[in-house]
N, CA, C, O and the ligand as a Tripos MOL2 file, in Angstrom:
@<TRIPOS>MOLECULE
protein
  233   231    59     0     0
PROTEIN
NO_CHARGES

@<TRIPOS>ATOM
      1 N         -11.7940   -9.4420    0.6600 N.3       1 MET1
      2 CA        -10.7270   -8.5570   -0.1000 C.3       1 MET1
      3 C         -10.0580   -7.5950    0.8050 C.2       1 MET1
      4 O         -10.7110   -7.0400    1.6880 O.2       1 MET1
      5 N          -8.8900   -7.3810    0.6520 N.am      2 ASN2
      6 CA         -8.1860   -6.4090    1.4900 C.3       2 ASN2
      7 C          -8.2200   -5.0400    0.6850 C.2       2 ASN2
      8 O          -7.7240   -4.9550   -0.4390 O.2       2 ASN2
      9 N          -8.7980   -4.0400    1.2860 N.am      3 ARG3
     10 CA         -9.0090   -2.9800    0.4930 C.3       3 ARG3
     11 C          -8.0330   -1.6920    1.0440 C.2       3 ARG3
     12 O          -8.3190   -0.5030    0.9080 O.2       3 ARG3
     13 N          -6.9430   -2.1740    1.6290 N.am      4 GLU4
     14 CA         -6.0550   -1.1990    2.2250 C.3       4 GLU4
     15 C          -5.4460   -0.4160    1.0360 C.2       4 GLU4
     16 O          -5.1720   -0.9320   -0.0470 O.2       4 GLU4
     17 N          -5.2810    0.7700    1.3290 N.am      5 ASN5
     18 CA         -4.8210    1.7640    0.2530 C.3       5 ASN5
     19 C          -3.2560    1.5180    0.0690 C.2       5 ASN5
     20 O          -2.5210    1.3080    1.0340 O.2       5 ASN5
     21 N          -2.8460    1.5590   -1.1450 N.am      6 LYS6
     22 CA         -1.3260    1.4690   -1.4180 C.3       6 LYS6
     23 C          -0.6700    2.6660   -1.4140 C.2       6 LYS6
     24 O           0.5550    2.6970   -1.5350 O.2       6 LYS6
     25 N          -1.4840    3.8900   -1.2620 N.am      7 PHE7
     26 CA         -0.7930    5.1300   -1.1270 C.3       7 PHE7
     27 C          -1.7140    6.1580   -0.4230 C.2       7 PHE7
     28 O          -2.9180    5.9230   -0.3230 O.2       7 PHE7
     29 N          -1.2350    7.1450    0.0020 N.am      8 ILE8
     30 CA         -2.0060    8.1930    0.6700 C.3       8 ILE8
     31 C          -1.4990    9.5720    0.0760 C.2       8 ILE8
     32 O          -0.3610    9.7480   -0.3600 O.2       8 ILE8
     33 N          -2.5160   10.5380    0.1200 N.am      9 GLY9
     34 CA         -2.1290   11.8550   -0.2720 C.3       9 GLY9
     35 C          -1.5270   12.5720    0.9380 C.2       9 GLY9
     36 O          -2.0140   12.4540    2.0630 O.2       9 GLY9
     37 N          -0.4100   13.3470    0.6620 N.am     10 ILE10
     38 CA          0.2760   14.0970    1.6080 C.3      10 ILE10
     39 C           0.6600   15.4660    1.1880 C.2      10 ILE10
     40 O           1.0070   15.7300    0.0360 O.2      10 ILE10
     41 N           0.5820   16.4310    2.2660 N.am     11 LEU11
     42 CA          0.9960   17.7060    1.8580 C.3      11 LEU11
     43 C           2.3080   17.9620    2.5410 C.2      11 LEU11
     44 O           2.3680   17.9110    3.7690 O.2      11 LEU11
     45 N           3.2970   18.2180    1.8530 N.am     12 PHE12
     46 CA          4.6400   18.6320    2.3070 C.3      12 PHE12
     47 C           4.6670   20.0250    2.6470 C.2      12 PHE12
     48 O           4.7690   20.8600    1.7470 O.2      12 PHE12
     49 N           4.5810   20.3890    3.9450 N.am     13 GLU13
     50 CA          4.4030   21.7180    4.3390 C.3      13 GLU13
     51 C           5.7900   22.6420    3.9920 C.2      13 GLU13
     52 O           5.7770   23.8640    3.8440 O.2      13 GLU13
     53 N           6.8490   21.8690    3.9100 N.am     14 CYS14
     54 CA          8.1540   22.4390    3.7980 C.3      14 CYS14
     55 C           8.1640   23.2590    2.4400 C.2      14 CYS14
     56 O           8.7070   24.3610    2.3650 O.2      14 CYS14
     57 N           7.5360   22.6570    1.3900 N.am     15 CYS15
     58 CA          7.4370   23.3010    0.0750 C.3      15 CYS15
     59 C           6.0730   23.6070   -0.3960 C.2      15 CYS15
     60 O           5.8830   24.1270   -1.4950 O.2      15 CYS15
     61 N           5.1080   23.2920    0.4240 N.am     16 ASN16
     62 CA          3.7680   23.3970    0.0780 C.3      16 ASN16
     63 C           3.4080   22.5850   -1.2950 C.2      16 ASN16
     64 O           2.8210   23.1190   -2.2370 O.2      16 ASN16
     65 N           3.7760   21.4240   -1.2830 N.am     17 VAL17
     66 CA          3.6360   20.4700   -2.4860 C.3      17 VAL17
     67 C           2.7490   19.3360   -2.0230 C.2      17 VAL17
     68 O           2.9680   18.7250   -0.9760 O.2      17 VAL17
     69 N           1.7610   19.0800   -2.8210 N.am     18 TYR18
     70 CA          0.9130   17.8360   -2.5460 C.3      18 TYR18
     71 C           1.3340   16.6760   -3.4750 C.2      18 TYR18
     72 O           1.5460   16.8080   -4.6800 O.2      18 TYR18
     73 N           1.4290   15.5320   -2.7820 N.am     19 ARG19
     74 CA          1.8740   14.3410   -3.5170 C.3      19 ARG19
     75 C           1.4770   13.1230   -2.8990 C.2      19 ARG19
     76 O           1.2200   13.1160   -1.6960 O.2      19 ARG19
     77 N           1.3950   12.0310   -3.6280 N.am     20 ARG20
     78 CA          1.1060   10.6890   -3.0930 C.3      20 ARG20
     79 C           2.3330   10.0970   -2.6870 C.2      20 ARG20
     80 O           3.3580   10.2360   -3.3540 O.2      20 ARG20
     81 N           2.2820    9.3560   -1.4880 N.am     21 ILE21
     82 CA          3.3940    8.5630   -1.0660 C.3      21 ILE21
     83 C           2.8700    7.1470   -0.8950 C.2      21 ILE21
     84 O           1.7090    6.9570   -0.5330 O.2      21 ILE21
     85 N           3.6700    6.1990   -1.1380 N.am     22 TYR22
     86 CA          3.4120    4.7420   -1.2080 C.3      22 TYR22
     87 C           3.7810    3.8760    0.0140 C.2      22 TYR22
     88 O           4.6880    4.1770    0.7910 O.2      22 TYR22
     89 N           3.0780    2.8760    0.1140 N.am     23 ILE23
     90 CA          3.3320    1.9350    1.2270 C.3      23 ILE23
     91 C           4.7440    1.2450    1.0660 C.2      23 ILE23
     92 O           5.1340    0.9550   -0.0650 O.2      23 ILE23
     93 N           5.4370    1.0040    2.0640 N.am     24 ASN24
     94 CA          6.6940    0.3150    1.9770 C.3      24 ASN24
     95 C           6.6450   -1.1830    1.8540 C.2      24 ASN24
     96 O           5.5580   -1.7610    1.8280 O.2      24 ASN24
     97 N           7.8700   -1.8790    1.7700 N.am     25 LYS25
     98 CA          7.9120   -3.2470    1.5160 C.3      25 LYS25
     99 C           7.3310   -3.9830    2.7730 C.2      25 LYS25
    100 O           6.6770   -5.0130    2.6150 O.2      25 LYS25
    101 N           7.5630   -3.4620    4.0260 N.am     26 GLU26
    102 CA          7.2380   -4.0730    5.1710 C.3      26 GLU26
    103 C           5.6290   -3.9550    5.4550 C.2      26 GLU26
    104 O           5.0230   -4.6550    6.2660 O.2      26 GLU26
    105 N           5.0940   -3.0020    4.6870 N.am     27 LYS27
    106 CA          3.5850   -2.6330    4.6710 C.3      27 LYS27
    107 C           3.2670   -2.0980    6.1570 C.2      27 LYS27
    108 O           2.1480   -2.3070    6.6230 O.2      27 LYS27
    109 N           4.1160   -1.4990    6.8070 N.am     28 ASN28
    110 CA          3.8860   -0.9900    8.0970 C.3      28 ASN28
    111 C           3.8760    0.5730    8.0940 C.2      28 ASN28
    112 O           3.5060    1.2170    9.0760 O.2      28 ASN28
    113 N           4.2550    1.0760    7.0680 N.am     29 ALA29
    114 CA          4.2570    2.5460    6.9620 C.3      29 ALA29
    115 C           4.2490    3.1490    5.5460 C.2      29 ALA29
    116 O           4.6740    2.4520    4.6250 O.2      29 ALA29
    117 N           3.8330    4.2920    5.3230 N.am     30 TYR30
    118 CA          3.8790    4.9140    3.9620 C.3      30 TYR30
    119 C           5.1720    5.7570    4.0310 C.2      30 TYR30
    120 O           5.4300    6.4360    5.0250 O.2      30 TYR30
    121 N           5.9690    5.6960    2.9570 N.am     31 GLU31
    122 CA          7.1550    6.3620    2.8130 C.3      31 GLU31
    123 C           7.3060    7.2370    1.5780 C.2      31 GLU31
    124 O           6.8610    6.8310    0.5040 O.2      31 GLU31
    125 N           7.8900    8.3760    1.6720 N.am     32 GLY32
    126 CA          7.9480    9.1690    0.5210 C.3      32 GLY32
    127 C           8.9580   10.3760    0.5740 C.2      32 GLY32
    128 O           9.4540   10.6920    1.6550 O.2      32 GLY32
    129 N           9.2160   10.9410   -0.3930 N.am     33 LYS33
    130 CA         10.2000   12.1070   -0.3400 C.3      33 LYS33
    131 C           9.5910   13.4160   -1.0100 C.2      33 LYS33
    132 O           8.9470   13.3780   -2.0580 O.2      33 LYS33
    133 N           9.8420   14.4870   -0.3500 N.am     34 CYS34
    134 CA          9.5060   15.7620   -1.0720 C.3      34 CYS34
    135 C          10.1020   15.9020   -2.3520 C.2      34 CYS34
    136 O          11.3200   15.7340   -2.4160 O.2      34 CYS34
    137 N           9.4610   16.1830   -3.3980 N.am     35 PRO35
    138 CA          9.9710   16.3300   -4.6520 C.3      35 PRO35
    139 C          10.8830   17.6000   -4.8580 C.2      35 PRO35
    140 O          11.6720   17.6630   -5.8010 O.2      35 PRO35
    141 N          10.7500   18.5050   -4.0240 N.am     36 LYS36
    142 CA         11.5470   19.6340   -4.1320 C.3      36 LYS36
    143 C          12.7890   19.7630   -3.2380 C.2      36 LYS36
    144 O          13.8760   20.0720   -3.7270 O.2      36 LYS36
    145 N          12.6220   19.5210   -1.8960 N.am     37 CYS37
    146 CA         13.6240   19.5140   -1.0270 C.3      37 CYS37
    147 C          14.2810   18.1700   -0.6360 C.2      37 CYS37
    148 O          15.2730   18.0940    0.0880 O.2      37 CYS37
    149 N          13.6100   17.0770   -1.2040 N.am     38 ASN38
    150 CA         14.0770   15.7540   -0.9250 C.3      38 ASN38
    151 C          13.9390   15.2820    0.5960 C.2      38 ASN38
    152 O          14.4980   14.2660    1.0100 O.2      38 ASN38
    153 N          13.2300   16.0210    1.3030 N.am     39 GLY39
    154 CA         12.8310   15.7200    2.7010 C.3      39 GLY39
    155 C          12.1510   14.3600    2.8550 C.2      39 GLY39
    156 O          11.2250   14.0890    2.0910 O.2      39 GLY39
    157 N          12.4870   13.6070    3.6550 N.am     40 GLU40
    158 CA         11.7790   12.3030    3.8000 C.3      40 GLU40
    159 C          10.6480   12.2730    4.8000 C.2      40 GLU40
    160 O          10.6410   12.9740    5.8120 O.2      40 GLU40
    161 N           9.6850   11.4210    4.4650 N.am     41 ILE41
    162 CA          8.5900   11.4060    5.3380 C.3      41 ILE41
    163 C           8.1760    9.9030    5.5520 C.2      41 ILE41
    164 O           8.1880    9.1420    4.5840 O.2      41 ILE41
    165 N           7.8140    9.4670    6.7860 N.am     42 LYS42
    166 CA          7.3590    8.1990    7.0830 C.3      42 LYS42
    167 C           6.0370    8.3090    7.8770 C.2      42 LYS42
    168 O           5.9960    9.0480    8.8600 O.2      42 LYS42
    169 N           4.9810    7.6180    7.4940 N.am     43 VAL43
    170 CA          3.8080    7.6470    8.2120 C.3      43 VAL43
    171 C           3.5350    6.2300    8.6240 C.2      43 VAL43
    172 O           3.3810    5.3750    7.7530 O.2      43 VAL43
    173 N           3.4690    5.9370    9.8610 N.am     44 LYS44
    174 CA          3.2810    4.5310   10.3720 C.3      44 LYS44
    175 C           1.7640    4.2370   10.2130 C.2      44 LYS44
    176 O           0.8700    5.0770   10.3150 O.2      44 LYS44
    177 N           1.6060    2.8580    9.9360 N.am     45 ILE45
    178 CA          0.1710    2.4870    9.7170 C.3      45 ILE45
    179 C          -0.1420    1.6490   11.0600 C.2      45 ILE45
    180 O           0.5040    0.6410   11.3470 O.2      45 ILE45
    181 N          -1.1430    2.1320   11.8200 N.am     46 GLY46
    182 CA         -1.5430    1.4610   13.0010 C.3      46 GLY46
    183 C          -2.3160    0.2280   12.7000 C.2      46 GLY46
    184 O          -2.5350   -0.1290   11.5430 O.2      46 GLY46
    185 N          -2.7460   -0.4470   13.7910 N.am     47 LEU47
    186 CA         -3.4900   -1.6090   13.6050 C.3      47 LEU47
    187 C          -4.9170   -1.2170   13.1090 C.2      47 LEU47
    188 O          -5.5840   -0.3340   13.6490 O.2      47 LEU47
    189 N          -5.3360   -1.9670   12.0100 N.am     48 GLY48
    190 CA         -6.5100   -1.6010   11.3910 C.3      48 GLY48
    191 C          -6.4780   -0.5070   10.2550 C.2      48 GLY48
    192 O          -7.4530   -0.0280    9.6760 O.2      48 GLY48
    193 N          -5.1250   -0.2120   10.0600 N.am     49 GLY49
    194 CA         -4.7980    0.6850    8.9500 C.3      49 GLY49
    195 C          -4.8690    2.1660    9.4600 C.2      49 GLY49
    196 O          -5.2480    2.4390   10.5990 O.2      49 GLY49
    197 N          -4.4970    3.0600    8.5790 N.am     50 THR50
    198 CA         -4.4110    4.3940    8.9580 C.3      50 THR50
    199 C          -5.7860    5.1170    8.6320 C.2      50 THR50
    200 O          -6.3740    4.8080    7.5960 O.2      50 THR50
    201 N          -6.2680    5.9900    9.4150 N.am     51 GLU51
    202 CA         -7.4510    6.7140    9.1470 C.3      51 GLU51
    203 C          -7.3370    7.9530    8.4900 C.2      51 GLU51
    204 O          -8.1880    8.3480    7.6920 O.2      51 GLU51
    205 N          -6.1920    8.6670    8.8300 N.am     52 THR52
    206 CA         -5.8830   10.0940    8.4080 C.3      52 THR52
    207 C          -5.3840    9.9360    7.0050 C.2      52 THR52
    208 O          -4.6040    9.0270    6.7200 O.2      52 THR52
    209 N          -5.7930   10.7530    6.1740 N.am     53 ARG53
    210 CA         -5.3000   10.6830    4.7330 C.3      53 ARG53
    211 C          -4.4400   11.8310    4.3460 C.2      53 ARG53
    212 O          -3.9430   11.8390    3.2190 O.2      53 ARG53
    213 N          -4.2120   12.8390    5.2110 N.am     54 PHE54
    214 CA         -3.4770   13.9520    4.8920 C.3      54 PHE54
    215 C          -2.4580   14.1810    5.9650 C.2      54 PHE54
    216 O          -2.8650   14.2430    7.1250 O.2      54 PHE54
    217 N          -1.1280   14.3200    5.7050 N.am     55 PHE55
    218 CA         -0.2150   14.4930    6.7070 C.3      55 PHE55
    219 C           0.6450   15.6830    6.1120 C.2      55 PHE55
    220 O           0.5530   16.0880    4.9530 O.2      55 PHE55
    221 N           1.4860   16.1730    7.0720 N.am     56 SER56
    222 CA          2.2670   17.3540    6.7340 C.3      56 SER56
    223 C           3.7100   16.9600    7.2150 C.2      56 SER56
    224 O           3.9790   16.5150    8.3310 O.2      56 SER56
    225 N           4.5900   17.1950    6.1960 N.am     57 ALA57
    226 CA          6.1080   17.1180    6.5710 C.3      57 ALA57
    227 C           6.6610   18.3720    6.8190 C.2      57 ALA57
    228 O           6.1850   19.4050    6.3460 O.2      57 ALA57
    229 N           7.7090   18.3290    7.5860 N.am     58 ARG58
    230 CA          8.4410   19.5960    7.9180 C.3      58 ARG58
    231 C           9.8630   19.5200    7.6720 C.2      58 ARG58
    232 O          10.5830   20.4910    7.9020 O.2      58 ARG58
    233 ZN         10.1790   20.1180    0.7830 Zn       59 ZN59
@<TRIPOS>BOND
     1     1     2 1
     2     2     3 1
     3     3     4 2
     4     3     5 am
     5     5     6 1
     6     6     7 1
     7     7     8 2
     8     7     9 am
     9     9    10 1
    10    10    11 1
    11    11    12 2
    12    11    13 am
    13    13    14 1
    14    14    15 1
    15    15    16 2
    16    15    17 am
    17    17    18 1
    18    18    19 1
    19    19    20 2
    20    19    21 am
    21    21    22 1
    22    22    23 1
    23    23    24 2
    24    23    25 am
    25    25    26 1
    26    26    27 1
    27    27    28 2
    28    27    29 am
    29    29    30 1
    30    30    31 1
    31    31    32 2
    32    31    33 am
    33    33    34 1
    34    34    35 1
    35    35    36 2
    36    35    37 am
    37    37    38 1
    38    38    39 1
    39    39    40 2
    40    39    41 am
    41    41    42 1
    42    42    43 1
    43    43    44 2
    44    43    45 am
    45    45    46 1
    46    46    47 1
    47    47    48 2
    48    47    49 am
    49    49    50 1
    50    50    51 1
    51    51    52 2
    52    51    53 am
    53    53    54 1
    54    54    55 1
    55    55    56 2
    56    55    57 am
    57    57    58 1
    58    58    59 1
    59    59    60 2
    60    59    61 am
    61    61    62 1
    62    62    63 1
    63    63    64 2
    64    63    65 am
    65    65    66 1
    66    66    67 1
    67    67    68 2
    68    67    69 am
    69    69    70 1
    70    70    71 1
    71    71    72 2
    72    71    73 am
    73    73    74 1
    74    74    75 1
    75    75    76 2
    76    75    77 am
    77    77    78 1
    78    78    79 1
    79    79    80 2
    80    79    81 am
    81    81    82 1
    82    82    83 1
    83    83    84 2
    84    83    85 am
    85    85    86 1
    86    86    87 1
    87    87    88 2
    88    87    89 am
    89    89    90 1
    90    90    91 1
    91    91    92 2
    92    91    93 am
    93    93    94 1
    94    94    95 1
    95    95    96 2
    96    95    97 am
    97    97    98 1
    98    98    99 1
    99    99   100 2
   100    99   101 am
   101   101   102 1
   102   102   103 1
   103   103   104 2
   104   103   105 am
   105   105   106 1
   106   106   107 1
   107   107   108 2
   108   107   109 am
   109   109   110 1
   110   110   111 1
   111   111   112 2
   112   111   113 am
   113   113   114 1
   114   114   115 1
   115   115   116 2
   116   115   117 am
   117   117   118 1
   118   118   119 1
   119   119   120 2
   120   119   121 am
   121   121   122 1
   122   122   123 1
   123   123   124 2
   124   123   125 am
   125   125   126 1
   126   126   127 1
   127   127   128 2
   128   127   129 am
   129   129   130 1
   130   130   131 1
   131   131   132 2
   132   131   133 am
   133   133   134 1
   134   134   135 1
   135   135   136 2
   136   135   137 am
   137   137   138 1
   138   138   139 1
   139   139   140 2
   140   139   141 am
   141   141   142 1
   142   142   143 1
   143   143   144 2
   144   143   145 am
   145   145   146 1
   146   146   147 1
   147   147   148 2
   148   147   149 am
   149   149   150 1
   150   150   151 1
   151   151   152 2
   152   151   153 am
   153   153   154 1
   154   154   155 1
   155   155   156 2
   156   155   157 am
   157   157   158 1
   158   158   159 1
   159   159   160 2
   160   159   161 am
   161   161   162 1
   162   162   163 1
   163   163   164 2
   164   163   165 am
   165   165   166 1
   166   166   167 1
   167   167   168 2
   168   167   169 am
   169   169   170 1
   170   170   171 1
   171   171   172 2
   172   171   173 am
   173   173   174 1
   174   174   175 1
   175   175   176 2
   176   175   177 am
   177   177   178 1
   178   178   179 1
   179   179   180 2
   180   179   181 am
   181   181   182 1
   182   182   183 1
   183   183   184 2
   184   183   185 am
   185   185   186 1
   186   186   187 1
   187   187   188 2
   188   187   189 am
   189   189   190 1
   190   190   191 1
   191   191   192 2
   192   191   193 am
   193   193   194 1
   194   194   195 1
   195   195   196 2
   196   195   197 am
   197   197   198 1
   198   198   199 1
   199   199   200 2
   200   199   201 am
   201   201   202 1
   202   202   203 1
   203   203   204 2
   204   203   205 am
   205   205   206 1
   206   206   207 1
   207   207   208 2
   208   207   209 am
   209   209   210 1
   210   210   211 1
   211   211   212 2
   212   211   213 am
   213   213   214 1
   214   214   215 1
   215   215   216 2
   216   215   217 am
   217   217   218 1
   218   218   219 1
   219   219   220 2
   220   219   221 am
   221   221   222 1
   222   222   223 1
   223   223   224 2
   224   223   225 am
   225   225   226 1
   226   226   227 1
   227   227   228 2
   228   227   229 am
   229   229   230 1
   230   230   231 1
   231   231   232 2
@<TRIPOS>SUBSTRUCTURE
     1 MET1         2 RESIDUE 1 A MET
     2 ASN2         6 RESIDUE 1 A ASN
     3 ARG3        10 RESIDUE 1 A ARG
     4 GLU4        14 RESIDUE 1 A GLU
     5 ASN5        18 RESIDUE 1 A ASN
     6 LYS6        22 RESIDUE 1 A LYS
     7 PHE7        26 RESIDUE 1 A PHE
     8 ILE8        30 RESIDUE 1 A ILE
     9 GLY9        34 RESIDUE 1 A GLY
    10 ILE10       38 RESIDUE 1 A ILE
    11 LEU11       42 RESIDUE 1 A LEU
    12 PHE12       46 RESIDUE 1 A PHE
    13 GLU13       50 RESIDUE 1 A GLU
    14 CYS14       54 RESIDUE 1 A CYS
    15 CYS15       58 RESIDUE 1 A CYS
    16 ASN16       62 RESIDUE 1 A ASN
    17 VAL17       66 RESIDUE 1 A VAL
    18 TYR18       70 RESIDUE 1 A TYR
    19 ARG19       74 RESIDUE 1 A ARG
    20 ARG20       78 RESIDUE 1 A ARG
    21 ILE21       82 RESIDUE 1 A ILE
    22 TYR22       86 RESIDUE 1 A TYR
    23 ILE23       90 RESIDUE 1 A ILE
    24 ASN24       94 RESIDUE 1 A ASN
    25 LYS25       98 RESIDUE 1 A LYS
    26 GLU26      102 RESIDUE 1 A GLU
    27 LYS27      106 RESIDUE 1 A LYS
    28 ASN28      110 RESIDUE 1 A ASN
    29 ALA29      114 RESIDUE 1 A ALA
    30 TYR30      118 RESIDUE 1 A TYR
    31 GLU31      122 RESIDUE 1 A GLU
    32 GLY32      126 RESIDUE 1 A GLY
    33 LYS33      130 RESIDUE 1 A LYS
    34 CYS34      134 RESIDUE 1 A CYS
    35 PRO35      138 RESIDUE 1 A PRO
    36 LYS36      142 RESIDUE 1 A LYS
    37 CYS37      146 RESIDUE 1 A CYS
    38 ASN38      150 RESIDUE 1 A ASN
    39 GLY39      154 RESIDUE 1 A GLY
    40 GLU40      158 RESIDUE 1 A GLU
    41 ILE41      162 RESIDUE 1 A ILE
    42 LYS42      166 RESIDUE 1 A LYS
    43 VAL43      170 RESIDUE 1 A VAL
    44 LYS44      174 RESIDUE 1 A LYS
    45 ILE45      178 RESIDUE 1 A ILE
    46 GLY46      182 RESIDUE 1 A GLY
    47 LEU47      186 RESIDUE 1 A LEU
    48 GLY48      190 RESIDUE 1 A GLY
    49 GLY49      194 RESIDUE 1 A GLY
    50 THR50      198 RESIDUE 1 A THR
    51 GLU51      202 RESIDUE 1 A GLU
    52 THR52      206 RESIDUE 1 A THR
    53 ARG53      210 RESIDUE 1 A ARG
    54 PHE54      214 RESIDUE 1 A PHE
    55 PHE55      218 RESIDUE 1 A PHE
    56 SER56      222 RESIDUE 1 A SER
    57 ALA57      226 RESIDUE 1 A ALA
    58 ARG58      230 RESIDUE 1 A ARG
    59 ZN59       233 GROUP 0 **** ****
């Protein structure tokens, strides 16, 4: 079974908002937007998946 997460929790530092962002179609990164300022964020997934669960957008 592939237990790779479909989303990760992320803290948008720009607006201090916590939100989940989801894996993209290519399954090589998590992508999302800040709900307040619409700032985009992309978190690449390394080989073996990503270990860090929290990221900060600026
Ligand atoms: Zn923001």
